[in-house]
N, C-alpha and C positions, 0 to 999 in steps of 0.2 A: 569561423566557429562562433555560434551565439554564446552571449553571456547567460548561461542557465542558472536559474535560482528556483530552489524547490517551491517557494512561494507563488511562482508563476503558474504553478500547475494546480493550485486550489481550485476545486470545483471540476476537477477532471479525473477519469479513471487512471489508475497507476497500478503496477503490479509491485506488491509489497512482499519482500523475501525477508523472513524473520526466523529468529531461533526457536526451534521446536524439536527437543530431544526425543520425541516419540516417532519422529520421521527418520527413515534410514540414513539419510545424510545429514540429519540434524537441522535441516531447513524446510520451512514451509513456504509455499507460493501461494498468494492469493490476489485476485483482482479486486481492488477496493476503490472507493471514491475518497479522494483526498479532499478533506473539507478545511482544515486550518493547520498552518505550520506555526509552532511555537518554539521558543529558545530551547526547550527540553524535549520536544518530541512532536508527533502529529496526532491530529484528530481524523479518524477515518469512519467510513460506514460500509457496511457489507450486508446484503439482504439475507444471505444464508446464516450469517452470524446473528443477525437481529432475529430471524425466526427461531433459531436455536436457543438465543438467550431468553426471549420471552416464553418459549415453551417450558425451558428448564426453571424459570421463576414462576411459571403458572400466572402469567399476566397476560390479558388480552392486548394484542398488538394494535387494535383499532386505533387510529388517529395518533399513533405513536411511532417513533423510530428510535433506534439504539444507535449510539455513537460510542467509538472506542478510542482510548488514548493509547498511543504507542510510543514509550520513551525511546530515544535514539539508541540507547545501549542495548535494547532488545532486537533493533533492526539490523539486519545483515546488508541489505541493499534495497533500492527503490528503483524499479525499471520503468521509464517512460518513453514514449516515441516522440520524435520531433520531426517536422516537415524536412524533406531533402532526401537525397540519394544516399544509399550505403556506400561506404568505402570498400574498395577491393583489398584483399589481404595484403597485395603488394604495396599498398600505401603504408602498411605497418612494417614493412621490411621483411615479410614472410615469403 
């Protein structure tokens, strides 16, 4: 089993699962680019969110990008993929 660190995934797409009471199960899932990992949370970017943010603020998006900070308290999980084969359920005692 590799020694995984979230910082190792900086610069790669990840699936962010975060708290959102407006969703039926209270969680929202979004594919985002993980930019930077800090002690208190993560910096991410997402093209859809960028477009929405600039549109709502009536700011031209030309030559700009929006980045978003998510504190760990607002994150339910982060899903990443790593090289290798999946384990069968039997490996977990199922």
